[in-house]
C-alpha positions in Angstrom: -34.0 18.6 23.4 -35.3 22.0 24.7 -33.7 24.9 26.4 -33.9 25.8 30.1 -37.5 27.1 29.8 -38.8 24.6 27.3 -37.8 27.0 24.5 -36.3 25.8 21.2 -32.6 25.2 21.6 -30.5 27.7 19.6 -27.2 26.4 18.3 -24.7 28.7 16.7 -22.0 27.2 14.4 -19.1 29.5 13.6 -17.2 27.7 10.8 -15.7 29.0 7.6 -15.4 25.5 6.0 -18.9 25.2 4.4 -18.7 21.5 4.1 -17.9 21.0 7.8 -20.7 23.4 8.8 -23.2 21.6 6.7 -22.1 18.2 8.0 -22.7 19.4 11.6 -26.0 21.0 10.7 -27.2 17.8 9.0 -26.3 15.9 12.2 -28.4 18.1 14.3 -31.2 18.0 11.8 -31.4 14.2 12.1 -30.9 13.9 15.9 -32.4 17.2 17.2 -35.1 18.3 14.8 -36.6 20.9 17.2 -33.2 22.7 17.6 -32.6 25.9 15.6 -29.2 25.9 14.0 -27.5 29.0 12.6 -24.2 29.2 10.8 -21.6 32.0 10.8 -18.4 32.1 8.7 -16.5 34.8 10.5 -16.0 36.3 14.0 -17.6 39.6 12.8 -20.8 37.9 11.7 -20.9 35.9 14.9 -20.6 39.0 17.1 -23.1 40.9 15.0 -25.9 38.5 15.9 -25.1 38.0 19.7 -27.2 40.9 20.9 -30.3 40.3 18.8 -30.3 36.5 18.9 -28.2 35.1 21.7 -27.5 31.3 21.3 -27.8 28.6 23.9 -24.4 27.1 22.8 -21.7 27.9 20.3 -19.6 25.6 18.2 -16.7 27.7 17.0 -13.7 26.8 14.8 -10.3 27.6 16.4 -9.0 29.5 13.4 -11.3 31.8 11.4 -10.6 34.1 8.5 -10.8 37.3 10.6 -9.3 36.0 13.9 -9.0 33.3 16.4 -11.7 31.8 18.7 -9.5 32.9 21.6 -10.8 36.5 20.9 -14.3 35.3 21.4 -13.4 33.8 24.7 -11.9 37.0 26.0 -14.8 39.2 24.9 -16.4 40.7 28.1 -19.9 40.9 26.6 -19.9 37.2 26.0 -18.3 36.0 29.3 -20.5 33.5 31.0 -23.5 33.9 28.7 -23.4 30.5 27.1 -20.9 27.6 26.7 -18.4 27.6 23.8 -17.0 24.4 22.3 -13.8 24.8 20.3 -13.4 22.8 17.1 -9.9 22.2 15.9 -8.2 20.4 13.0 -5.1 18.2 13.2 -2.0 20.2 14.0 -3.7 22.8 16.3 -3.8 20.7 19.4 -1.6 23.1 21.5 -3.8 26.0 20.6 -6.9 24.0 21.5 -5.5 23.3 24.9 -4.8 27.0 25.3 -8.4 27.7 24.4 -9.6 25.3 27.0 -7.5 27.1 29.6 -8.8 30.5 28.4 -12.4 29.4 29.2 -13.8 27.2 26.5 -16.0 24.4 27.9 -14.5 21.7 25.7 -12.8 21.0 22.4 -13.6 18.7 19.5 -11.2 17.3 17.0 -12.8 17.5 13.6 -13.7 14.3 11.8 -16.6 12.6 10.2 -17.2 10.6 13.3 -17.1 13.7 15.5 -19.6 15.5 13.3 -22.0 12.5 13.5 -21.8 12.5 17.3 -22.1 16.3 17.6 -25.8 16.2 19.0 -24.7 14.0 21.9 -21.6 16.2 22.5 -23.8 19.3 22.6 -26.3 17.7 25.0 -23.4 16.6 27.3 -21.9 20.0 27.1 -25.1 21.7 28.0 -25.6 19.4 30.9 -22.1 20.2 32.1 -22.7 23.9 31.5 -25.9 23.8 33.5 -24.1 22.0 36.3 -21.4 24.6 36.4 -24.1 27.3 36.4 -25.7 25.7 39.3 -22.4 25.6 40.9 -22.0 29.4 40.5 -25.5 30.0 41.8 -24.8 27.8 44.8 -21.6 29.9 45.6 -23.6 33.1 45.4 -26.2 31.9 47.8 -23.8 30.4 50.3 -24.1 33.2 52.8 -27.9 33.2 52.5 -28.6 29.5 53.1 -25.8 27.0 53.9 -28.3 24.2 54.1 -29.7 25.0 50.7 -26.1 25.2 49.4 -25.3 21.8 50.8 -28.5 20.2 49.3 -27.6 21.5 45.8 -24.1 20.2 46.0 -25.3 16.9 47.3 -27.4 16.5 44.2 -24.6 17.3 41.7 -22.9 14.0 40.8 -20.0 15.6 38.8 -18.6 17.9 41.5 -17.1 16.5 44.7 -17.8 18.8 47.7 -16.0 18.3 50.9 -15.8 20.4 54.1 -13.0 20.0 56.6 -11.3 21.7 59.5 -7.9 23.4 59.7 -6.4 20.1 61.0 -7.9 18.2 58.0 -10.8 16.5 59.8 -13.6 15.8 57.3 -16.9 17.4 58.3 -18.9 17.2 55.1 -18.7 14.7 52.2 -21.2 14.8 49.3 -22.4 12.1 47.0 -20.0 13.0 44.2 -17.1 12.7 46.8 -18.3 9.1 47.4 -18.3 8.4 43.7 -14.9 10.1 43.1 -12.9 8.7 46.0 -14.7 5.5 47.0 -15.4 6.4 50.6 -19.0 6.7 51.8 -19.9 9.8 53.9 -20.0 7.7 57.0 -16.5 6.4 56.4 -15.0 9.8 55.5 -16.5 12.1 58.1 -14.4 12.3 61.2 -11.2 11.0 59.4 -8.3 13.2 58.2 -8.5 14.3 54.6 -4.7 14.0 54.3 -5.0 10.2 55.0 -8.0 9.7 52.7 -7.1 11.3 49.3 -3.7 13.1 49.5 -0.7 11.1 48.2 2.0 10.7 50.8 4.5 12.8 49.0 2.1 15.8 48.9 0.8 15.7 52.5 3.3 18.1 54.0 2.6 20.7 51.4 -1.2 20.2 51.6 -1.0 20.7 55.4 0.9 24.0 54.9 -1.7 25.1 52.4 -4.6 24.4 54.9 -2.8 26.5 57.6 -2.1 29.3 55.2 -5.7 29.6 54.1 -6.9 29.5 57.7 -4.5 32.3 58.7 -5.1 34.6 55.8 -8.8 33.8 55.2 -8.1 33.7 51.4 -8.5 30.6 49.3 -5.7 29.5 46.9 -6.4 29.8 43.2 -8.0 26.8 41.5 -5.4 24.2 40.7 -5.0 20.7 39.2 -4.3 17.9 41.7 -3.7 14.2 41.3 -5.5 12.6 44.3 -5.9 9.0 45.5 -9.0 6.8 45.3 -9.7 4.2 47.9 -8.5 1.4 45.6 -5.1 3.1 45.2 -5.8 4.5 41.7 -5.3 8.1 40.9 -7.9 10.7 39.8 -7.0 14.1 38.4 -9.3 16.9 39.5 -9.6 20.7 39.1 -9.8 21.8 42.8 -11.3 25.1 44.0 -11.2 26.1 47.6 -13.2 28.4 49.9 -12.7 29.6 53.5 -15.7 30.3 55.8 -15.2 32.3 59.0 -17.9 32.4 61.7 -17.5 34.7 64.7 -16.0 32.9 67.6 -15.4 29.7 65.6 -12.4 28.2 63.9 -12.3 28.7 60.1 -13.9 26.0 58.0 -12.3 25.0 54.7 -14.3 23.7 51.7 -13.1 22.1 48.5 -14.9 21.6 45.1 -13.3 19.0 42.9 -14.2 18.4 39.2 -12.9 15.2 37.6 -10.7 16.2 34.6 -9.0 12.8 34.2 -10.4 12.2 30.8 -9.5 15.7 29.7 -5.9 15.2 30.9 -5.7 12.0 29.0 -6.9 13.8 25.8 -4.4 16.6 26.3 -1.6 14.0 26.7 -2.8 12.2 23.6 -2.8 15.5 21.7 0.7 16.2 22.8 1.7 12.7 21.8 0.1 12.9 18.3 2.0 16.2 17.7 5.2 14.2 17.8 4.3 10.7 16.8 2.8 8.8 13.9 -0.8 7.8 14.7 -0.7 4.5 12.7 2.7 3.0 13.8 3.4 4.9 17.1 6.9 5.8 15.7 8.3 9.3 15.9 6.9 11.6 13.2 8.8 14.0 10.9 8.9 16.9 13.4 10.2 14.8 16.3 12.8 13.1 14.0 14.1 16.5 12.8 14.4 17.7 16.4 16.3 14.6 17.5 18.5 14.8 14.4 19.5 18.4 15.2 20.3 17.4 18.8 22.4 14.4 17.6 24.4 16.6 15.2 25.0 19.1 18.0 26.4 16.4 20.3 28.3 14.7 17.5 30.2 18.0 16.7 31.6 17.9 20.2 32.2 14.2 20.5 33.6 13.6 17.0 31.3 10.6 16.5 29.4 9.7 13.3 25.7 10.2 12.9 23.9 8.1 10.3 20.6 8.7 8.6 19.0 5.6 6.9 16.0 6.2 4.7 14.0 3.1 3.9 11.2 2.6 1.3 9.3 -0.7 1.0 9.5 -2.4 -2.4 6.2 -3.0 -4.3 4.1 -1.9 -1.3 1.8 0.0 -3.6 0.8 -3.2 -5.4 0.0 -4.9 -2.1 -1.9 -1.9 -0.8 -3.9 -1.5 -4.0 -4.6 -5.2 -4.3 -5.4 -6.2 -0.7 -6.8 -3.0 0.6 -5.6 -0.1 2.7 -6.6 -1.8 5.9 -4.3 -4.7 5.1 -1.6 -2.2 4.1 -1.9 -0.4 7.4 -1.4 -3.6 9.3 1.6 -4.4 7.2 3.1 -1.0 7.9 2.6 -1.5 11.6 4.3 -4.8 11.5 7.3 -3.3 9.6 7.5 -0.5 12.2 7.6 -3.0 15.0 10.5 -4.9 13.4 12.4 -1.7 12.7 12.0 -0.5 16.3 13.1 -3.9 17.6 16.4 -4.0 15.6 17.8 -0.6 16.7 19.3 0.6 20.0 17.3 2.5 22.6 19.3 5.6 21.8 18.4 5.5 18.1 15.2 6.8 16.6 12.9 5.2 14.1 10.4 7.5 12.4 7.7 7.2 9.7 7.9 10.1 7.2 4.6 9.0 5.5 3.2 6.3 3.2 5.7 3.4 3.2 8.7 5.5 3.9 10.7 5.2 7.1 13.8 6.9 8.4 16.3 5.8 11.1 18.6 8.0 13.1 21.7 6.3 14.5 23.4 8.6 17.0 27.0 8.1 18.2 28.2 5.7 15.6 31.9 4.7 15.8 32.6 3.2 12.4 30.7 3.4 9.0 31.0 -0.4 8.7 28.7 -0.7 11.7 26.0 1.2 9.8 26.4 -1.3 6.9 26.0 -4.2 9.3 22.9 -2.8 10.8 21.4 -2.1 7.3 22.0 -5.7 6.4 20.3 -6.8 9.6 17.3 -4.6 8.9 16.8 -5.9 5.4 17.2 -9.5 6.7 14.6 -8.8 9.4 12.1 -7.4 6.9 12.6 -10.4 4.6 11.1 -12.8 7.2 7.5 -13.4 6.0 4.8 -11.4 7.6 1.6 -13.3 8.6 -1.4 -11.0 8.3 -5.1 -11.9 7.9 -4.2 -15.5 7.0 -1.8 -14.3 4.3 2.0 -14.7 4.2 3.6 -11.6 2.8 7.3 -11.4 2.0 8.6 -7.8 2.0 11.8 -6.3 0.8 13.0 -2.7 1.1 15.4 -0.3 -0.5 17.6 1.5 1.9 19.8 4.6 1.5 22.4 5.8 3.9 24.1 9.2 4.5 26.7 9.9 7.1 27.7 13.0 9.2 30.2 14.6 8.7 31.2 12.8 5.4 28.1 13.6 3.4 26.9 16.8 5.0 26.7 18.7 8.3 23.1 19.8 7.8 20.2 17.6 8.9 17.9 18.3 5.9 20.8 17.7 3.5 21.6 14.4 5.2 17.9 13.3 4.7 17.9 14.4 1.1 21.2 12.5 0.4 19.9 9.4 2.1 16.8 9.7 -0.2 19.1 9.9 -3.3 21.0 6.8 -2.1 17.7 5.0 -1.5 16.6 5.6 -5.1 19.9 4.2 -6.3 19.2 1.0 -4.3 15.7 0.8 -5.8 17.1 1.2 -9.3 19.3 -1.8 -8.6 16.2 -4.0 -8.1 15.4 -3.3 -4.4 16.2 -5.5 -1.4 19.6 -3.8 -1.0 21.2 -0.8 0.7 23.4 1.9 -0.8 25.6 4.6 0.7 25.4 8.1 -0.6 28.1 9.3 -3.0 28.5 12.8 -4.6 28.0 11.5 -8.1 24.5 10.3 -7.0 23.6 13.9 -6.4 24.5 14.6 -10.0 22.2 11.9 -11.1 19.4 13.4 -9.0 20.0 16.7 -10.7 19.7 14.9 -14.1 16.4 13.4 -13.0 15.1 16.9 -12.1 16.2 18.1 -15.6 14.4 15.2 -17.2 11.2 16.1 -15.2 11.4 19.7 -16.4 11.9 18.6 -20.0 9.1 16.2 -19.7 6.7 18.9 -18.7 7.5 20.8 -21.9 7.7 17.7 -24.2 4.0 17.4 -24.8 3.5 21.0 -25.9 6.7 20.9 -28.0 5.4 17.8 -29.9 8.4 15.6 -28.8 6.4 12.4 -28.3 5.7 9.9 -31.0 4.1 6.4 -31.2 5.6 3.2 -32.3 3.5 0.1 -33.1 4.3 -3.5 -32.3 2.4 -6.1 -34.2 0.4 -8.9 -32.5 0.1 -12.2 -34.5 -2.6 -14.8 -34.4 -0.9 -18.2 -34.0 -3.6 -20.1 -35.8 -3.5 -18.1 -39.0 -0.1 -16.5 -38.8 -1.6 -13.2 -39.7 -1.2 -9.9 -37.9 -4.2 -9.5 -35.6 -3.5 -6.0 -34.3 -0.9 -3.9 -32.7 0.0 -2.2 -29.5 0.8 1.6 -29.5 3.9 2.3 -27.5 5.1 5.9 -26.7 8.6 7.1 -27.4 10.1 10.5 -26.4 12.2 12.2 -29.1 14.4 14.2 -26.8 16.2 17.1 -28.6 19.6 16.1 -27.0 19.2 12.5 -25.8 17.5 11.1 -28.9 14.9 8.4 -28.5 14.0 7.9 -24.8 12.5 4.5 -24.0 9.3 4.5 -21.9 11.0 2.8 -18.9 13.2 5.9 -18.6 10.4 8.5 -18.3 7.0 6.8 -17.6 7.7 6.1 -13.9 8.6 9.8 -13.5 5.4 10.8 -15.4 3.4 8.6 -13.0 5.0 10.1 -10.0 4.4 13.7 -11.1 0.9 13.2 -12.5 2.0 14.1 -16.1 0.9 10.6 -17.1 -2.7 11.8 -17.4 -2.2 14.4 -20.2 0.4 12.2 -21.8 -2.0 9.2 -21.7 -4.7 11.4 -23.3 -2.4 12.3 -26.1 -1.5 8.7 -26.7 -5.2 7.7 -26.9 -6.0 10.5 -29.4 -2.9 10.0 -31.5 -3.4 6.2 -31.8 -7.0 6.6 -32.8 -6.1 9.4 -35.3 -3.3 7.2 -36.8 -5.7 4.2 -37.3 -8.2 6.4 -39.1 -5.3 7.8 -41.3 -4.3 4.2 -42.2 -7.9 3.3 -43.0 -8.0 6.3 -45.3 -4.8 5.1 -47.0 -6.3 1.6 -47.5 -4.0 -0.1 -44.9 -5.9 -3.2 -43.6 -5.7 -2.4 -39.9 -7.2 -4.9 -37.4 -7.1 -3.0 -34.2 -4.8 -0.9 -31.9 -4.2 -1.4 -28.2 -3.5 1.5 -25.9 -2.1 1.2 -22.4 -3.9 2.9 -19.5 -2.2 4.2 -16.4 -3.6 3.8 -12.9 -4.1 7.6 -12.6 -6.1 7.7 -15.9 -8.3 4.8 -14.7 -9.0 6.3 -11.2 -9.2 10.0 -11.9 -11.5 11.9 -14.1 -14.1 10.5 -16.5 -12.3 7.8 -18.5 -15.4 6.6 -20.4 -16.2 10.2 -21.2 -12.7 10.8 -22.6 -12.9 7.6 -24.7 -16.3 8.8 -26.2 -14.8 12.2 -26.9 -11.7 10.8 -28.7 -13.8 8.3 -30.7 -16.1 11.1 -31.7 -13.3 13.5 -32.7 -11.4 10.9 -34.8 -14.4 8.9 -36.1 -12.8 5.6 -35.2 -15.0 2.5 -34.9 -14.9 1.6 -31.2 -14.3 -2.1 -32.0 -10.9 -1.1 -33.4 -9.7 0.3 -30.0 -8.5 -2.0 -27.3 -7.6 -0.6 -23.8 -5.0 -2.4 -21.7 -4.9 -2.2 -18.0 -2.6 -3.9 -15.5 -3.8 -6.5 -13.0 -2.8 -4.5 -10.0 -4.7 -1.5 -11.4 -8.1 -3.1 -11.4 -7.8 -4.7 -7.9 -7.9 -1.4 -5.9 -11.7 -0.7 -5.8 -13.5 -3.7 -7.2 -17.0 -2.2 -7.5 -15.8 1.0 -9.0 -13.5 -0.8 -11.4 -16.3 -3.1 -12.7 -18.6 -0.1 -13.2 -16.0 1.8 -15.3 -15.1 -1.3 -17.3 -18.8 -2.0 -18.0 -19.3 1.6 -19.2 -16.3 1.2 -21.5 -17.5 -2.1 -23.0 -20.9 -0.5 -23.6 -19.1 2.0 -25.8 -17.9 -0.9 -27.8 -14.1 -0.9 -27.1 -12.3 -4.1 -26.1 -10.5 -4.5 -22.8 -7.3 -6.5 -22.0 -5.8 -7.4 -18.6 -2.0 -6.8 -19.0 0.9 -8.3 -17.0 -1.5 -11.0 -15.8 0.0 -13.3 -13.2 2.0 -10.7 -11.3 -0.7 -9.3 -9.1 -3.0 -10.6 -6.4 -6.3 -11.0 -8.3 -8.4 -14.1 -7.7 -10.4 -16.0 -10.3 -13.5 -14.9 -8.5 -12.7 -11.3 -9.1 -11.5 -12.0 -12.6 -14.9 -13.5 -13.6 -16.6 -10.2 -12.9 -14.4 -8.2 -15.2 -15.9 -7.7 -18.7 -12.5 -8.3 -20.5 -11.7 -9.8 -23.8 -8.0 -10.7 -23.5 -5.5 -11.9 -20.9 -1.9 -10.9 -21.6 0.7 -13.2 -19.9 3.4 -11.2 -18.4 6.8 -11.4 -20.1 8.5 -12.5 -16.9 6.9 -15.9 -17.3 7.5 -16.1 -21.1 11.2 -15.4 -20.6 11.9 -18.8 -19.0 8.9 -20.7 -20.2 11.0 -23.3 -22.1 13.4 -24.1 -19.2 11.6 -23.3 -15.9 8.7 -25.5 -14.9 7.2 -22.9 -12.6 7.1 -20.2 -15.3 5.6 -22.7 -17.7 3.0 -23.9 -15.2 1.8 -20.4 -14.6 1.7 -19.5 -18.3 -0.1 -22.7 -19.3 -2.6 -22.3 -16.4 -3.4 -18.7 -17.6 -3.9 -20.0 -21.1 -6.2 -22.8 -20.0 -8.1 -20.4 -17.6 -8.5 -17.8 -20.4 -10.0 -20.4 -22.7 -12.4 -21.7 -20.1 -13.6 -18.1 -19.6 -13.8 -17.7 -23.4 -11.0 -15.1 -23.5 -8.0 -14.9 -25.8 -4.6 -15.5 -24.2 -1.8 -13.3 -25.5 1.8 -13.8 -24.7 4.1 -10.8 -24.7 7.8 -10.7 -24.8 8.3 -13.7 -27.1 11.9 -13.6 -28.3 12.9 -17.1 -29.4 11.5 -19.7 -31.7 11.4 -22.2 -28.8 9.1 -19.9 -26.8 6.9 -19.5 -29.8 6.7 -23.2 -30.5 5.9 -24.1 -26.9 3.2 -21.5 -26.7 1.7 -22.8 -29.9 1.6 -26.3 -28.4 -0.1 -25.0 -25.3 -2.9 -23.4 -27.4 -1.9 -19.7 -26.9 -4.0 -17.5 -29.2 -1.7 -14.6 -30.0 1.9 -13.6 -29.4 3.8 -10.3 -29.4 7.6 -9.7 -29.1 10.9 -9.1 -30.7 11.0 -12.5 -32.4 8.3 -11.2 -34.7 9.1 -7.5 -34.8 10.3 -4.6 -32.7 8.0 -1.7 -32.2 7.9 0.2 -35.5 7.2 3.8 -36.6 3.8 4.3 -38.1 5.1 4.3 -41.7 7.1 1.1 -41.3 4.2 -0.7 -39.5 1.9 0.2 -42.3 4.4 -1.2 -44.9 4.6 -4.4 -42.8 0.8 -4.8 -42.8 0.6 -4.1 -46.6 3.2 -6.8 -47.3 1.3 -9.4 -45.2 4.1 -11.8 -46.0 3.8 -13.6 -42.7 6.7 -14.5 -40.4 9.3 -17.2 -41.2 9.6 -18.3 -37.6 5.9 -19.2 -37.6 6.2 -21.7 -40.4 9.5 -23.0 -39.2 8.0 -23.9 -35.9 5.5 -26.3 -37.5 6.8 -29.8 -37.7 5.4 -32.9 -39.3 4.6 -36.3 -37.8 6.8 -39.4 -37.5 8.9 -40.9 -34.8 11.2 -38.2 -33.4 14.0 -39.1 -30.9 16.0 -36.5 -28.9 19.4 -37.6 -27.6 21.0 -35.4 -24.9 24.6 -36.1 -24.0 27.5 -33.8 -23.2 30.3 -36.2 -24.5 30.5 -35.7 -28.4 31.9 -39.2 -29.1 29.2 -40.9 -27.1 26.6 -38.8 -28.8 27.9 -39.9 -32.2 27.9 -43.6 -31.1 24.3 -43.3 -30.0 23.3 -41.7 -33.3 25.0 -44.5 -35.3 23.4 -47.2 -33.2 19.9 -45.8 -33.7 20.3 -44.2 -37.1 19.1 -47.3 -39.1 15.7 -47.6 -37.4 14.0 -44.8 -39.3 13.8 -42.3 -36.5 14.2 -38.6 -37.0 17.0 -38.0 -34.5 17.7 -34.6 -32.8 20.8 -34.1 -30.6 21.7 -31.7 -27.8 25.0 -31.3 -26.0 23.3 -30.2 -22.7 20.0 -30.2 -20.9 19.1 -26.6 -21.7 19.7 -27.1 -25.4 17.5 -30.2 -25.1 14.7 -28.2 -23.5 14.9 -25.7 -26.4 14.5 -28.5 -29.0 11.6 -30.1 -27.0 9.8 -26.8 -27.2 10.3 -26.4 -30.9 9.9 -30.0 -32.1 7.3 -32.8 -31.8 9.4 -35.3 -29.8 8.0 -38.5 -28.5 11.1 -40.1 -26.8 14.0 -38.5 -25.0 17.3 -40.4 -24.3 19.6 -38.6 -21.8 22.8 -39.3 -19.9 22.5 -39.2 -16.1 25.9 -37.5 -15.5 26.0 -34.1 -17.2 27.9 -31.0 -16.3 25.3 -28.3 -15.7 22.4 -30.4 -14.4 22.0 -34.2 -14.0 19.7 -36.3 -16.2 17.3 -36.7 -13.3 17.0 -33.0 -12.9 16.6 -32.6 -16.6 13.8 -35.1 -16.7 12.1 -33.5 -13.7 11.7 -30.4 -15.9 10.7 -32.5 -18.9 8.0 -34.2 -16.9 6.4 -30.9 -16.1 7.0 -29.1 -19.4 6.3 -32.0 -21.7 4.4 -34.6 -19.7 3.5 -36.7 -22.8 7.1 -37.5 -23.6 8.7 -40.8 -22.8 12.0 -40.5 -21.0 14.9 -42.9 -21.0 18.1 -42.3 -19.0 21.5 -43.8 -19.3 22.8 -44.4 -15.7 25.2 -46.6 -13.8 23.9 -49.3 -11.4 24.5 -47.3 -8.2 22.8 -44.2 -9.7 19.9 -46.3 -10.9 19.3 -47.8 -7.5 19.5 -44.4 -5.7 17.3 -42.7 -8.2 14.6 -45.5 -8.3 14.3 -45.5 -4.5 13.5 -41.7 -4.5 11.4 -41.4 -7.6 7.7 -42.1 -8.1 7.6 -43.6 -11.6 3.9 -42.8 -12.3 4.8 -42.2 -16.0 7.2 -44.0 -18.3 10.7 -43.6 -17.0 13.1 -46.3 -18.2 16.8 -46.9 -17.3 19.7 -48.3 -19.3 22.9 -49.5 -17.7 26.0 -47.7 -18.6 27.4 -50.8 -20.3 24.7 -50.8 -22.9 24.8 -52.7 -26.2 23.4 -51.6 -29.5 20.9 -54.3 -29.4 19.7 -53.5 -25.9 19.6 -49.8 -26.7 17.6 -50.3 -29.9 15.1 -52.6 -28.2 14.6 -50.1 -25.3 13.9 -47.2 -27.7 11.6 -49.3 -29.8 9.6 -50.3 -26.7 9.4 -46.6 -25.7 8.0 -45.5 -29.0 5.5 -48.4 -28.9 4.4 -47.4 -25.4 3.9 -43.8 -26.5 1.9 -44.8 -29.6 -0.3 -47.1 -27.6 -0.9 -44.8 -24.6 -0.2 -41.2 -25.5 -0.5 -40.5 -29.3 -3.3 -38.2 -30.2 -5.6 -38.9 -33.2 -4.2 -35.9 -35.0 -0.6 -37.4 -34.7 -1.9 -40.6 -36.2 -3.1 -38.9 -39.3 0.2 -37.0 -39.6 2.3 -40.1 -39.3 5.0 -40.1 -41.9 5.1 -43.1 -44.4 8.9 -42.9 -44.4 9.0 -44.5 -40.9 8.4 -48.2 -41.2 9.3 -48.8 -37.6 6.5 -46.3 -36.6 4.0 -48.2 -38.8 5.0 -51.5 -37.2 4.7 -49.9 -33.7 1.2 -48.7 -34.6 0.1 -52.0 -35.8 
């Protein structure tokens, strides 16, 4: 694009943010290569170059280091010389509107998209500027040539020009008037202007204005008017008027209208954004504080209660990181709609930021009413959200503070509600909590811990404990995990759960994590120097470590300083951590593996990763989260997830590691499922460095590992909650050569099934805690290759058989059983097992002490 005389267009950018100025300049370089762009950082620099090199157009930031753009608009030397476009950032909308009224041609809200579209904006502005300049020229030449003036106005499509008499009769109607108002010149001329475009409620005032201008010969100042179109819609214009008197003739009135509808919409939008959250449409922090102060003012006179409810979504960060920020934004909008729906029209719902919302309940009668509403809010949020084909169940933690009980100050009420919310979150989430004074004390303690945490690193108050990991195949220690402990001078040993979340929140986790990495590597090298046979050490990474800074560079630096072999270092990262930015995560992981360190995916099964994503990660181990191990012996769902992870890991040639193993039954079940390594309190608690080294030197193995290994032979488990019946069943079956195990309830039976190699289970149907059918439902999932026999009455047998699909052996005995019938049934069950289910390995391990088993095999 060229200037008015085909000269190179000169664009002046006045912007102190260098990055913004360069982004705008690049945009012009790509779209307008012939334009000459110059950049100024201050008003002084801008003014200094005006005389020697005047620009064609100026893009000026609203706030500059040495003044405001408003000063440039009011400078007489610059008035009318060229158009100025104001650039403003978020939060300066009112000043931008003021600048527009002071004479700026237009304003632009800074953003990457706005910078990219800047060439088109400038071209449009110059067109508008040229039109306005033509408009001024036309006004100056009005007295010289009315016909010429009319032709110019007729050709300007953006300015409606209309001429009319004192009575309102239209005499002139240009092309833009036709476009603005929908009437052709032929339809408009001769009709009354009041009937055409003036709304009915404004007609009397408009008629008085016409008469006043005709009498005084002076036009009214320019004004904004909302006029009618032919189709009944409204158009907002900036209207300028003129009065022309000719000797001996009645005055003629002229009006020039510029369409400012879009500008008015933008102004209203700016005003709206100043008080509302852009994503959810809820009130923002500023509007909430204003309404809270008003509510407190009225409550002081009425004696009513004002309630502030602060709400934080539980586990939203995991969802946001795993499924993406776009998904998270849609979820936040859905939550906002539900919150807005559940409160009264007189109440206010606001979004403070992130996943934090606050509700203001004005004019509350009883505190119990607030509790009822809090329960309704949590219930409403718990209804599944359907977003992008996914069903998401959300819970929230909600804190409540009340006026006047908890405070008379608005800011304090919000802070107290925040303290109550954190108490609800500490209770597991999904609940609400009222503020109490002692909670403020706990908040102060948290602040004290944060202050102490900031000094702990430089004071050397951290230490590392080491928890062994054991290979289930060999029973030998396969490595260890380094776990941080805080040796607080007054509190003693502080567990990670009590300070790691605070370190994550404050960002202290980054220097703490660096110290852990260095100390673990240093300790392993020290053990090697002492002759301790160390396999490897695993170090946990935080999300902040993984996403900020140069993690591979840090690892190289630490390995270089300590001299540790990279293969002895294993880095553990959580599943949710690696799902945020897939491409970036894979790049970092590949760089780490190129160094030679091993990678583990920790807490697997708790996040939202897919197998497709997992296949791209260059990891060595999958660590099954302890929440699944805790109930792996008794809960089919936990067991199914854990065994699926083990099977998937093996198919991907990865090692499966179970953490949190605390019972022999858990260990035995994991061994049966082929888990590679275990870690937990059953083997050892985390140990100081010296004690761990002593444990490795002894290498005596763990008694629980050998105890879990059982030989072959026919093993029968009898589950019955009546002791005398249990004794009778043992006596009846004791002479048939079985190894008989007994349990007094179903859960004890599940523990035994996990620890022992059991082929047949005999259970009573009527038991106190769960029925025999429910017990066998769990056995069928947890131990599918076990034959199940139930003792049940006739009615129970008929009811159960009608509802059960017996696709695997599932025999019944009547309650009036005989020893002979019982023995025959159990013998048949063992024969069926040995014919259909026994593995070749079991056949070689068959005990020669069991003649019945040998007969069955034959």
